C-alpha positions as CSV (number, residue, x, y, z in Angstrom):
1,M,108.2,93.1,90.2
2,G,108.2,96.9,90.4
3,N,110.1,100.1,90.1
4,P,111.3,100.9,92.8
5,V,111.5,97.5,94.5
6,E,114.7,97.4,96.5
7,H,112.8,98.4,99.7
8,S,110.4,95.5,99.5
9,K,110.0,93.2,102.5
10,S,108.0,90.7,100.5
11,P,110.9,88.2,100.1
12,W,111.3,88.1,103.9
13,I,107.6,87.5,104.3
14,H,107.3,84.8,101.8
15,A,110.4,83.1,103.1
16,R,108.7,82.8,106.5
17,F,105.4,81.6,104.9
18,A,107.4,78.9,103.1
19,V,109.1,77.7,106.4
20,L,105.9,77.8,108.4
21,T,103.8,75.9,105.8
22,G,106.5,73.6,104.6
23,E,105.9,74.8,101.0
24,P,109.0,74.8,98.7
25,V,108.8,78.5,97.6
26,E,111.7,80.6,96.3
27,Y,110.8,84.3,96.2
28,G,112.9,87.2,95.2
29,K,112.5,90.8,93.9
30,R,113.2,92.1,90.4
31,L,113.5,95.7,89.3
32,V,111.6,96.2,86.1
33,P,112.4,99.1,83.7
34,M,109.5,101.6,83.5
35,D,108.8,100.6,79.9
36,G,109.6,96.9,80.2
37,F,106.9,95.3,82.4
38,V,105.5,92.9,79.8
39,E,108.9,91.9,78.6
40,G,110.0,91.4,82.2
41,V,107.1,89.1,83.0
42,R,107.6,87.1,79.9
43,A,111.3,86.7,80.6
44,F,110.7,85.5,84.2
45,R,108.1,83.0,83.0
46,A,110.5,81.7,80.4
47,E,113.1,81.2,83.1
48,G,110.7,78.9,84.9
49,G,108.9,81.4,87.2
50,K,105.5,80.3,88.5
51,G,104.1,83.7,89.4
52,C,104.8,87.1,90.9
53,N,103.6,90.0,92.9
54,V,103.3,93.3,91.1
55,T,103.9,96.7,92.8
56,V,104.0,100.3,91.6
57,P,103.7,101.4,88.9
58,F,102.7,98.3,87.0
59,K,99.3,97.2,88.6
60,F,97.2,98.4,85.6
61,D,99.7,96.8,83.2
62,A,99.4,93.5,85.1
63,A,95.6,93.5,84.8
64,R,95.9,94.1,81.0
65,L,98.4,91.3,80.7
66,A,96.4,88.6,82.5
67,N,94.5,86.2,80.3
68,F,92.2,85.3,83.2
69,R,91.1,88.0,85.7
70,S,89.3,87.6,89.0
71,A,86.2,89.6,89.7
72,R,88.2,91.9,92.1
73,T,90.8,92.5,89.3
74,N,88.1,93.3,86.8
75,L,86.4,95.7,89.2
76,A,89.7,97.5,90.1
77,G,91.2,97.3,86.6
78,A,94.4,96.7,88.6
79,C,96.2,93.5,89.6
80,N,99.0,92.8,92.1
81,V,99.3,89.0,91.8
82,L,100.0,86.9,88.7
83,R,100.0,83.1,88.5
84,F,101.4,81.3,85.4
85,E,99.5,78.3,84.2
86,A,99.6,76.2,81.0
87,D,96.5,78.0,79.8
88,G,97.8,81.5,80.4
89,I,98.3,84.1,83.1
90,H,95.8,84.3,85.9
91,G,95.5,87.7,87.7
92,E,94.2,88.5,91.2
93,N,94.1,91.6,93.4
94,T,94.7,90.9,97.1
95,D,95.5,94.5,98.1
96,G,92.0,95.4,99.2
97,I,91.2,92.3,101.2
98,G,94.7,92.6,102.8
99,L,94.0,96.1,103.9
100,V,90.5,95.3,105.2
101,A,91.9,92.3,107.1
102,D,94.6,94.4,108.7
103,L,92.3,97.3,109.7
104,Q,89.5,95.1,111.1
105,Q,91.4,92.1,112.5
106,N,94.9,93.4,113.4
107,A,94.0,97.1,114.2
108,G,90.6,96.2,115.6
109,V,88.7,98.9,113.8
110,S,85.4,97.9,112.3
111,L,84.6,99.7,109.0
112,G,80.9,99.1,109.1
113,G,78.9,102.3,109.3
114,R,82.0,104.5,109.3
115,D,83.1,107.4,107.2
116,L,86.2,106.7,105.1
117,L,88.5,109.0,103.1
118,L,90.6,107.3,100.4
119,L,93.4,109.4,99.1
120,G,94.4,108.6,95.5
121,A,92.9,107.1,92.5
122,G,95.8,105.1,91.0
123,G,96.4,101.4,91.1
124,A,96.7,101.1,94.9
125,A,93.4,103.0,95.5
126,A,91.7,101.1,92.8
127,G,92.7,97.8,94.3
128,V,91.3,98.5,97.8
129,L,88.0,100.4,97.0
130,G,86.0,97.3,96.3
131,P,86.8,95.4,99.5
132,L,86.4,98.7,101.5
133,L,82.9,99.0,100.1
134,E,82.2,95.3,100.9
135,A,83.0,96.2,104.5
136,R,79.8,98.3,104.4
137,P,81.0,101.8,105.6
138,R,78.4,104.6,105.7
139,R,80.4,106.8,103.3
140,I,83.6,106.7,101.2
141,V,85.1,109.8,99.7
142,V,87.8,109.2,97.0
143,A,90.0,112.3,96.8
144,N,92.6,112.7,94.1
145,R,94.8,115.5,92.6
146,T,93.1,114.9,89.3
147,L,89.3,114.9,89.9
148,E,88.5,113.1,86.7
149,K,90.5,110.0,87.8
150,A,88.6,109.9,91.2
151,Q,85.3,110.3,89.3
152,A,86.2,107.4,87.0
153,L,87.0,105.2,90.0
154,V,83.8,106.1,91.7
155,Q,81.8,105.4,88.6
156,S,83.3,102.0,88.1
157,H,82.3,101.1,91.7
158,A,78.9,102.7,91.6
159,M,77.0,99.4,91.4
160,L,78.9,97.8,94.3
161,A,78.3,101.0,96.3
162,N,74.6,100.8,95.6
163,D,74.5,97.1,96.6
164,T,76.3,97.8,99.9
165,H,74.2,101.0,100.6
166,A,77.4,103.1,100.8
167,D,77.5,106.8,99.9
168,L,80.4,106.9,97.4
169,Q,81.7,110.3,96.3
170,A,84.7,111.8,94.4
171,C,86.4,115.1,95.0
172,A,89.7,116.9,94.4
173,L,92.3,116.8,97.1
174,H,92.0,120.5,97.8
175,A,88.2,120.2,98.0
176,V,87.8,117.6,100.8
177,R,85.4,118.7,103.5
178,G,84.4,117.2,106.8
179,Q,86.0,114.7,109.2
180,F,86.4,111.0,108.8
181,D,86.7,107.9,111.0
182,V,89.4,106.4,108.8
183,V,91.8,108.1,106.4
184,I,93.7,105.9,104.0
185,N,96.7,107.3,102.0
186,G,96.9,105.4,98.7
187,T,98.8,108.1,96.8
188,A,102.4,108.0,95.8
189,S,103.2,111.0,98.0
190,S,104.9,108.9,100.7
191,L,107.1,107.0,98.3
192,A,108.1,110.2,96.5
193,G,108.7,112.1,99.8
194,G,106.0,114.6,98.8
195,G,104.4,115.1,102.2
196,V,100.8,114.6,103.3
197,P,98.4,115.4,100.4
198,V,95.5,116.7,102.5
199,G,94.9,119.1,105.4
200,A,94.6,118.0,109.0
201,G,90.9,119.1,109.0
202,V,89.9,115.7,107.8
203,L,91.0,114.2,111.1
204,K,89.2,114.1,114.4
205,P,90.5,112.7,117.7
206,G,91.0,109.0,117.4
207,T,90.8,108.9,113.6
208,L,92.6,105.9,112.2
209,A,95.1,107.3,109.6
210,C,96.7,104.5,107.5
211,D,99.4,104.9,105.0
212,M,99.7,102.0,102.5
213,M,103.5,102.5,102.6
214,Y,105.7,101.3,105.4
215,G,109.2,102.0,106.8
216,P,110.7,105.4,106.4
217,A,108.4,106.3,103.5
218,A,105.4,106.2,105.9
219,Q,106.9,108.2,108.7
220,P,105.9,111.7,107.7
221,F,102.2,110.6,107.3
222,L,102.3,108.8,110.7
223,Q,103.9,111.8,112.4
224,W,101.3,114.1,110.9
225,A,98.5,111.8,112.2
226,S,100.0,111.7,115.7
227,E,100.5,115.5,115.8
228,H,96.8,116.0,115.1
229,G,95.3,113.5,117.5
230,A,94.8,110.6,115.1
231,V,96.0,107.0,115.4
232,G,98.7,106.3,112.7
233,R,99.1,103.0,111.1
234,D,101.6,102.0,108.4
235,G,101.0,99.6,105.6
236,L,103.1,96.7,107.0
237,G,100.0,94.8,108.1
238,M,98.4,95.3,104.8
239,L,101.6,94.0,103.1
240,V,101.6,90.8,105.2
241,E,97.9,90.2,104.8
242,Q,97.8,90.7,101.0
243,A,100.9,88.5,100.8
244,A,99.1,85.7,102.7
245,E,96.2,85.9,100.2
246,A,98.7,85.8,97.3
247,F,100.4,82.8,98.9
248,Q,97.1,81.0,99.0
249,F,96.4,82.0,95.4
250,W,99.7,80.3,94.4
251,R,99.9,77.4,96.8
252,G,96.3,76.7,97.9
253,M,96.9,77.3,101.6
254,R,96.8,80.4,103.8
255,P,99.9,80.9,106.0
256,P,99.8,82.3,109.6
257,S,99.8,86.0,108.7
258,R,99.4,87.4,112.2
259,Q,102.4,85.5,113.5
260,V,104.5,86.7,110.5
261,L,103.4,90.3,111.0
262,A,104.5,90.2,114.6
263,E,107.8,88.7,113.7
264,L,108.4,91.3,110.9
265,R,107.7,94.2,113.3
266,Q,110.3,92.7,115.7
267,E,112.8,92.3,112.9
268,L,112.4,95.9,111.8
269,A,112.7,97.2,115.3
270,R,116.2,95.7,115.7
């Protein structure tokens, strides 16, 4: 459920998960009016729906709607997976663990002891900051157009940052200084076609620059990274890994995410 949602590859991914695990899952996509998320979820549940993924711009709404929230959801204040049970709606956030799994396992980049720049402070960024901290980087800078939102996100994660001995800072996009080992674009700039929201000075040779978007929306960011000596990565791996975690949340088993990611890249290359 999202707005926009037509571009989503999640139905293809979950169809493959269903085949490979033998689970009887039917998964589609539904465009939700900007002011109709709660009504949309209730209508889907009344139709017999068992759960859903939630994408932009409804992740904060989903967290508020859930009767039961995981620790990750509470920390992020955002939710991308709902499961409908007799006792209410259960909410989970798989974005962050999906991103970390893709960067460390699929891209082969360890985050421990590294300097990370996270662009954005909305639902996408909120969902990944906790798992990024749990990977024990040396430093994370959260940069956002509105400084106050970045500061609020940093404040809500201050205890986890202290526990993981990470230097967690907030700054405005125009005020980012220094270079980083990993740059993650969690802003809506790619989806809106707004260009790269930060200067190339944040990159150094070999920096991993990851856009949470994929497909045509991610291409300007990936091209920017390549032109400045960084290694670009789109959000397709994150999408598949978070989907695998969601599938496990719904069905109690984890599908073969690496196989499906390889198949999806082949499918998109045709």
